[in-house]
N, C-alpha and C positions, 0 to 999 in steps of 0.2 A: 719913842723909837725912832730912829733914824734909818735903819736898815731898810735898804731895798733889796728885792728878790726878784731874779728873774728865772721865770719857768718856760721850758721849752719841751717839745716833744720833738727829737733828732735836730734838726737847725730851724725849726718854726717855734717863733715867741708865742705863747700863750699868755703870760702876763710878766710885766713890767712895770714894778711900781713898789710902793711903800709895802712893809710886811703885814702891817696892821690892815690893809687891806685887801689883803689876800683872802680869796673866796673860800670858805669854809663851810662842812656841812652842818644844818641845823642839826643835826641827832647828835653829834658831839657838842654844840654847844648847849642844848638842853639838858644833856647826860650833865655835863660838867656842872650845869647851873643848878640842877637837882643833889647832886653832892656836894657844892659848897653853900647852896643856900635852901636847900628844898624848894626849890622855885621851880615847877616844870613849865612855867609861862613866864618866860622870863623877862623883867622892865629893861629898858636899854641903861638904864647904869649896870645890871646883872650882866647883860650879854656884853656890854663894853669889858666889864671885868674878866669874864670867862674868853672872850677872844681875845686878851691879852695874855691868860695864863697860857690858852694854845698856842699861841706865837710864842711865847718864851720858851714852851717846851722843842719848838722848832730850833728856836736861836741855839738853847742849852746844847741839841744833836749837832748843830755846825762846831760849837765850841769844843766837845768832848771828840769829835771827829779830828779837829785842826786840819779843817779844810772849808774851802769857799764854796765849791761845788760837791753835792752830793749825788747819786743815784737814789731815786726813789725806791725802785727795787730791790737795793740795799736794805733802806728801809721801810718797808711796804708798812708795817704798822702806826710807827710814826705819821707817816706820810697821808694815811688814808681818811685824816681830819681834813684836808683838802678837796676842794668840790671841784674837782676835774674827772673826769670819764679816764679810767685805765689807767690811774695814777703810777702803776709798776713801769711805763715807759717813758716816764718824765726824769728831767733832770733839774733841781734846784740849785741857783746861784746865787748865792749871797754878797752882796756890794755894800758899802756904808756910804751914805752920803757926804 
C-alpha cells in the first residue's frame, strides 16, 4: 500500500505517513485476530494481516465516499480503530504517493 494519510486536529498535524503505519488500537487488532485466526495473542504474521485488513477497511471508506478528506466525527465507528484520543475531532486526508 502506497497511500499516505494525514491526520489533523484543527490545523495541527498529528500524523503524516504511510497508512499501514497508522497507530491502531491493540484491542481491534486482537479482536480481528480472534475472529480470523482464533488467535488471542497474534504473532507478527497475524498482526500484519489484521493491520492490513483494518487499513483496507479505512481505504474502502474513502473510496465509498469518493472523498480524499473525511471527518472522523461522521464515521466514528470506522475511525475508532485508530489510536488517538478524541478521534471524533480529527480529520483524515488520503494522499497517494
